C-alpha positions as CSV (number, residue, x, y, z in Angstrom):
1,M,-4.9,25.0,0.7
2,I,-4.0,21.9,2.4
3,L,-3.0,18.7,0.2
4,I,-2.7,15.0,1.9
5,A,-1.4,12.3,-0.4
6,D,-1.6,8.3,0.1
7,S,1.1,6.6,-1.9
8,G,1.5,2.7,-2.6
9,S,4.0,1.5,-5.4
10,T,1.1,1.5,-7.4
11,K,-1.4,4.6,-7.1
12,C,-1.5,7.9,-5.1
13,D,-4.7,8.7,-3.7
14,W,-4.5,12.7,-2.9
15,I,-7.5,14.8,-1.4
16,V,-7.5,18.4,-1.4
17,L,-8.9,20.2,1.5
18,N,-9.7,24.3,1.8
19,D,-8.7,26.1,4.5
20,E,-11.7,24.8,7.1
21,G,-10.9,21.4,6.3
22,E,-13.5,21.1,3.6
23,I,-12.6,17.9,0.8
24,I,-12.8,20.1,-2.6
25,K,-10.8,17.7,-4.8
26,R,-9.9,13.8,-5.0
27,P,-7.0,13.4,-7.5
28,F,-4.5,10.5,-8.2
29,T,-1.4,9.8,-10.3
30,M,0.6,6.9,-10.3
31,G,2.1,5.5,-7.0
32,F,5.6,6.9,-6.2
33,N,8.7,4.8,-4.4
34,P,11.8,6.6,-3.6
35,Y,13.4,3.6,-4.0
36,F,12.8,3.3,-8.0
37,H,11.2,6.6,-9.0
38,S,13.6,9.9,-9.3
39,E,12.5,13.2,-8.4
40,A,11.7,13.8,-12.3
41,I,9.9,10.9,-12.8
42,I,7.6,12.3,-9.8
43,S,7.8,15.8,-10.3
44,T,6.6,15.1,-14.1
45,A,3.9,12.7,-13.0
46,I,2.8,15.7,-10.7
47,K,2.7,18.1,-13.5
48,Q,0.7,16.0,-15.8
49,N,-2.4,16.0,-13.3
50,Q,-4.6,19.2,-14.4
51,E,-6.2,19.2,-11.1
52,L,-2.9,19.2,-9.1
53,S,-1.1,21.6,-11.7
54,E,-3.8,24.0,-11.5
55,I,-3.7,24.8,-7.7
56,A,0.0,24.5,-7.5
57,D,0.5,28.1,-6.2
58,E,-2.7,28.0,-4.0
59,V,-1.2,25.2,-1.4
60,D,0.3,25.8,1.8
61,H,0.9,22.4,3.2
62,I,1.2,19.3,2.0
63,Y,1.0,16.1,4.4
64,Y,2.5,12.8,2.1
65,Y,2.6,9.5,3.1
66,G,3.9,6.9,1.1
67,A,5.8,3.8,-0.1
68,G,9.4,3.6,0.6
69,C,10.0,6.7,3.0
70,S,11.3,4.7,5.3
71,S,14.5,7.0,5.8
72,P,15.5,10.5,5.6
73,D,17.3,10.5,2.4
74,L,14.3,8.5,0.6
75,C,12.1,11.2,2.5
76,A,13.8,13.9,0.8
77,T,13.4,12.6,-2.4
78,I,10.1,12.9,-2.6
79,E,10.1,16.3,-0.5
80,R,12.3,17.6,-3.4
81,A,10.1,16.9,-6.4
82,L,6.9,18.0,-4.6
83,H,9.0,21.0,-4.1
84,V,9.3,21.7,-7.8
85,I,5.6,21.7,-8.0
86,F,4.2,23.0,-5.2
87,E,7.2,25.8,-4.3
88,K,5.1,28.1,-1.3
89,A,3.8,25.0,0.7
90,K,5.2,23.5,3.7
91,I,6.0,19.5,3.2
92,L,5.7,17.0,5.5
93,V,6.7,13.7,4.3
94,D,6.4,10.4,6.2
95,H,6.1,6.6,5.9
96,D,3.1,4.6,4.6
97,L,2.9,3.2,7.8
98,L,1.6,6.3,9.6
99,A,-0.7,6.5,7.4
100,A,-1.8,3.2,8.2
101,A,-1.9,3.9,12.0
102,Y,-4.0,7.1,11.5
103,A,-6.5,5.8,9.6
104,T,-7.2,2.6,11.6
105,Y,-7.1,4.7,14.9
106,T,-9.9,4.3,17.0
107,G,-8.3,5.8,20.3
108,E,-6.9,2.3,21.2
109,P,-3.3,0.8,21.1
110,A,-3.4,-1.4,17.8
111,I,-1.6,-3.1,15.1
112,A,-2.2,-1.7,11.5
113,C,-0.9,-3.5,8.7
114,I,-0.8,-2.9,4.8
115,L,-1.4,-5.5,2.1
116,G,-1.3,-3.9,-1.3
117,T,1.4,-3.9,-4.1
118,G,3.5,-4.7,-1.2
119,S,3.0,-5.6,2.7
120,N,4.5,-3.9,6.1
121,S,3.0,-3.8,9.8
122,C,3.7,-1.4,12.6
123,Y,2.2,-1.1,16.2
124,F,0.6,2.5,17.2
125,D,0.0,3.7,20.5
126,G,-1.7,6.5,19.8
127,Q,1.0,8.8,19.4
128,N,4.0,6.4,18.4
129,V,4.7,4.2,15.6
130,H,7.0,0.9,16.4
131,E,7.9,-1.4,13.8
132,E,9.3,-4.6,15.3
133,V,10.5,-6.2,11.9
134,P,11.3,-4.7,8.4
135,A,9.7,-4.9,5.0
136,L,12.0,-6.5,2.5
137,G,10.4,-6.1,-0.4
138,Y,9.0,-7.8,-3.1
139,K,12.9,-9.9,-3.5
140,L,13.1,-11.1,-0.2
141,G,9.6,-10.4,1.8
142,D,6.3,-8.7,1.2
143,E,4.5,-11.4,2.5
144,G,0.7,-11.9,2.1
145,S,0.8,-8.9,-0.9
146,G,-0.2,-8.4,-4.6
147,S,3.4,-9.1,-5.4
148,F,3.9,-11.9,-3.5
149,F,0.3,-13.5,-5.0
150,G,1.4,-12.4,-8.3
151,K,4.7,-14.4,-8.1
152,K,3.2,-17.3,-7.2
153,L,0.4,-17.3,-9.7
154,L,2.8,-16.9,-12.6
155,A,5.3,-19.4,-11.5
156,M,2.5,-22.1,-11.5
157,Y,1.5,-20.9,-14.6
158,L,4.7,-21.2,-15.9
159,Y,5.4,-24.4,-14.4
160,K,2.1,-25.7,-15.5
161,Q,0.7,-26.4,-11.7
162,L,-2.8,-24.9,-12.8
163,P,-5.7,-26.7,-13.0
164,A,-6.7,-27.0,-16.9
165,H,-9.8,-24.6,-17.3
166,I,-7.7,-22.0,-14.7
167,H,-4.7,-22.5,-17.1
168,D,-6.4,-21.6,-20.2
169,A,-8.2,-18.5,-18.9
170,F,-4.9,-17.0,-17.8
171,K,-3.5,-17.5,-21.3
172,E,-6.2,-16.4,-22.8
173,K,-6.3,-13.3,-20.7
174,Y,-2.9,-12.4,-20.7
175,G,-1.5,-14.6,-23.6
176,L,2.2,-14.5,-22.0
177,T,5.1,-16.4,-23.1
178,M,8.1,-17.2,-20.4
179,K,10.3,-14.8,-22.4
180,M,7.5,-11.7,-21.4
181,V,7.8,-12.7,-18.0
182,V,11.5,-12.6,-17.7
183,E,11.8,-9.7,-19.7
184,N,9.6,-7.8,-17.2
185,V,10.7,-9.5,-13.9
186,Y,14.5,-9.1,-14.3
187,N,14.9,-6.7,-16.9
188,R,12.6,-4.0,-16.7
189,P,11.8,-1.5,-13.9
190,H,9.0,-1.4,-11.0
191,A,9.0,-5.6,-11.0
192,N,6.7,-5.2,-8.1
193,V,4.0,-3.5,-9.9
194,Y,4.1,-5.9,-12.8
195,L,4.4,-8.7,-10.2
196,A,1.2,-7.7,-8.4
197,S,-0.8,-6.6,-11.3
198,F,-1.9,-10.4,-11.9
199,V,-3.7,-10.9,-8.6
200,R,-6.9,-9.4,-10.0
201,F,-6.8,-12.5,-11.4
202,I,-7.0,-14.9,-8.4
203,S,-10.0,-12.9,-7.2
204,D,-12.1,-14.9,-9.6
205,Y,-11.2,-18.2,-8.5
206,K,-10.3,-17.3,-4.8
207,N,-12.6,-20.1,-3.7
208,E,-11.2,-23.0,-5.9
209,A,-8.0,-24.9,-5.3
210,P,-5.1,-24.1,-5.5
211,F,-5.8,-20.6,-4.9
212,K,-8.1,-21.1,-1.7
213,E,-4.9,-22.9,0.7
214,I,-2.6,-20.4,-1.4
215,L,-4.5,-17.4,0.1
216,K,-4.8,-18.5,3.3
217,D,-1.3,-19.9,3.1
218,G,0.4,-16.5,2.5
219,M,-2.2,-14.5,4.9
220,K,-0.6,-16.6,7.6
221,Q,2.8,-15.9,6.3
222,F,2.4,-12.3,6.7
223,M,0.9,-12.4,10.1
224,Q,3.2,-14.9,11.5
225,T,6.5,-12.6,10.5
226,H,4.2,-9.1,10.9
227,V,1.9,-9.1,13.5
228,C,3.2,-12.5,15.8
229,C,6.3,-10.1,16.0
230,Y,4.4,-7.7,18.8
231,D,4.6,-9.2,22.1
232,N,0.9,-8.6,22.8
233,Y,-0.4,-9.2,19.4
234,K,-3.1,-11.3,21.1
235,E,-4.1,-8.6,23.1
236,V,-5.0,-5.6,20.4
237,P,-6.8,-5.5,17.6
238,V,-5.4,-5.7,14.4
239,H,-6.4,-3.7,11.3
240,F,-5.6,-4.3,7.6
241,I,-5.6,-1.7,4.9
242,G,-5.0,-2.0,0.5
243,S,-6.5,-3.6,-1.6
244,V,-5.2,-7.0,-1.4
245,A,-6.6,-7.1,2.2
246,F,-9.7,-6.2,1.1
247,Y,-10.4,-8.5,-1.5
248,Y,-9.1,-11.1,0.3
249,Q,-10.3,-10.6,3.6
250,D,-11.9,-14.3,4.0
251,A,-8.3,-15.6,3.7
252,I,-7.1,-12.6,6.2
253,Q,-10.1,-14.2,8.8
254,E,-8.9,-17.8,8.5
255,A,-5.6,-17.2,9.0
256,A,-6.2,-15.1,12.4
257,K,-8.5,-17.4,14.0
258,E,-6.2,-19.8,13.5
259,L,-3.5,-17.7,15.3
260,D,-5.6,-16.5,17.7
261,I,-5.3,-12.9,16.5
262,S,-8.3,-10.3,16.9
263,L,-9.3,-8.8,13.9
264,G,-10.3,-4.9,13.6
265,Q,-11.0,-2.9,10.2
266,I,-10.1,-4.0,6.8
267,I,-9.8,-0.8,4.8
268,R,-9.4,-0.7,1.1
269,K,-8.3,2.8,0.5
270,P,-7.6,4.9,3.6
271,I,-7.4,8.2,2.5
272,E,-10.6,9.6,4.0
273,N,-9.8,8.2,7.3
274,I,-5.9,9.7,7.1
275,V,-8.2,12.7,6.5
276,K,-10.2,12.5,9.0
277,F,-7.8,12.1,11.7
278,H,-5.8,15.1,10.1
279,V,-9.1,17.6,10.8
280,D,-9.4,16.0,14.3
281,H,-5.8,15.8,15.5
282,L,-2.9,17.0,13.4
283,I,-4.1,20.7,11.2
284,K,-5.2,22.9,13.6
285,I,-1.9,22.5,15.6
286,A,0.1,22.8,12.7
287,N,-1.6,26.0,12.0
């Protein structure tokens, strides 16, 4: 069996293939990021998934692409955690940027962008991934991401800058106090996931002030930093993957138009496209 995983910081999508490349299972677990999750946390979460644990001895190859897997040491954390469960498998761990490139590849060079809990981009020429500027994470960067917009929303709520009807709706839904927010952001782990959890609230009011402008400005900041950094950004399509990109694609379209950027695909969940790329290009070579 072959296991392919695409993990953000919030959720990890898995697909199990038989030896003929046919999909037989689609499990999911919490997301993993080696910046924030230890080997023990990762292996325990996988063990608790019945669909994965019951096939552990049958998995021959694993292709894992994840947030935070940006160096050999960080990739090794994930690899060791996977080996605890899948003892017989050959394991490849790589960056989620590579998965984004695979998922959006249409046979021509392009820029692939991730807008989920965090944000990032790369240029893919069909063989190699090129990253021009780093992802600085939710404290310094992650422009246009769930954590970015969640931070904006919480600040406006606590500063009492939201329109009254939106403020009241947010208060009724979450019942947050400043003490609760500060505790979760500054004193508890996974603050990026906590911040990103509030981005869903914006969807009900995305065409109202002030969110319409905030969304467009956030997407524009992302593109100015993570797309315009490539010399040929006006000459190639720019693809997006991730839930934030999918649900706020109107804001992406507005920002792209202002910056003369040609949009390509906007994909919510890239896992099916990643699997197709592997079946068409990689698995036969690996075997």
